N, C-alpha and C positions, 0 to 999 in steps of 0.2 A: 250833688255827691262830689268829693272830692277825688282828684285825679288819684287813680291806680300807681301803687308804689313804683314797682316796674314789674317789667316784664321778666320772664325766665331767663333771657341772656343780657340783660343788666344789671349792674349793682345797685342796691338799693340806696336813696338818696337820705342820708341821716337827718338833712334839714328839712326833709318834707313835712310840710305842713299836714298832710293825712295821717302821720302818725301823733299828731297832738302834743300833749303832755308827756306820753311814752317815752318820745325822743329825749327827756330829761331822767328817765329812769333807768339806773343802773341795772338792772335785772333785767330788762327789755333791751337794753342794749347788748349784754350780754347774750341773750338768748337769740337775736338777732346775729351777734358776731358767732356764736357756736354754729349756727346755722350754715354760714356763709363758708365759714372755715373748712366744718365736715363736709361740706356739698364738694368744695374744691378739692379736699384730699381724698373722697371717694373717686372722685374723676383721677387724681394723679395715681390711685391704687390699683384703678380696673386692671390695669395691664397684670397684674401681679394675681387677679382673681382674691383681693383682700378687700376687707371695709375697715374703714379707720379702728373700729373696735378691735378685730382680728390682728391687725397692725400693732396694734397696744399691746394686747396679749401675747403676742410674739416676741416683740421687745422686751415686756417685764419679764417672760421666762426666759429670755438669752441673757439677761443681767443678772438672774436669779436662779441658777440650776438648780432642778429639782422641787421645786417648788410646790407646795401643796394647793389644790384646786382651790380650796377654803381662803387660800392666801391671796392668790390670785383675785378672786372676789371681791375681797375686801379691799384691795389695792385698786381694781377697776370700780370700786365703789358700786356693784351689781350683784345681785341675788344670783346664790348658786344654781338655782335651777333656768334661770337665763344664761349663766355662763356654759351649762353644761351645753344648750344647744349651739352655740359656736365652737365649744373646744371639740365637741364632737365632730365638726365639720373638719376644723384644722386635722383631728387623727385621720379621718377618713380620706383627706387630701395629702398624707405622707408628711404633714409638718412639723408634727409634735408625737411624742411618745408620751404615754399614760400608764403608769405604773404603781402597783399597790404601795402603798408605803409599808417597810418593812416592822416599823413598830406600833404604828395605829393601822390596821388592818381595813378601817373602815374609810381612811383616807387615801388619797390618790395624789401621785407627783408627778410633776410634768417637767419634760425636757422636750429641746428642739431635735429632730431629726437632722442629717445631713443636707438633707433636701430642703427644710425648714431654714436653716442658717443660709444657706446660697440665696433663698427666695428674699428672707429677709432682708441681707445685703443688698440686693437690688432693691425692692423698696425702701430701705433706708436712705438712697441715694434720691429716689424721689422725694421724700419727707424733706430730706436737706434741702433741696431745691425748692419746695414749697415756703420752707421757714428762710430760706434767702428772698424769695418772694416777698414774704411778709417784711422782712428787714428792710428791703427797699421802699415799700409803701409807707411804712412808719419811721424807719431810721433804726439802727442798731440799738440805740441807747433806749429809745421808747419801747422796742420790742422785748428788751431785757428788762425795763421795768415792768410793764403788763405781765410778763410771765411770774414776776415778783410778786405783784400785787393779786394775779388769778389764784398763785399758789396759797396766799394769805386767804383769800376765801374759801380755798378748798378745806384749809384747816379750823374755818370755822364752825362750832359746836352746833349741831342740827337742834331745831325747835325741839323736835320729836324723835328723840333717838330709835325708838321702835317703829317710825313710819318707813316703809320702802314704797317708793312710786312706783 
């Protein structure tokens, strides 16, 4: 059997023969990178009691005051029932307010509370520090190019628009 990829305290060696041909597959590389980055961001956001998706939701709400919950679900590419679970947690923790839309009574609008703004500002510093860590590892130009390429992938039309993972 091939040597294990890495312990939980080591980085994965992307040249490991244990990955085989998957080391050349962009989808596999993207998945491994996602796991690596989200693990580190989870650690960075731990002191603030936030997960990476919760941080993303706060950031999007901050940049789009009075955003509808459905719009947030679309922007985060998640189903509304899944969004509701952590939105309820953010509201329970006093970080966001959820109020009925004055025009469409079925919809809710989201805004950050004063406490949410303060926490987001602090968590933003952790995210900026992590982005700087990535820039040191990849180089600023490569990080910008990677971000650009990833956003191009985000705009790729789904094979099946009805499919929800």
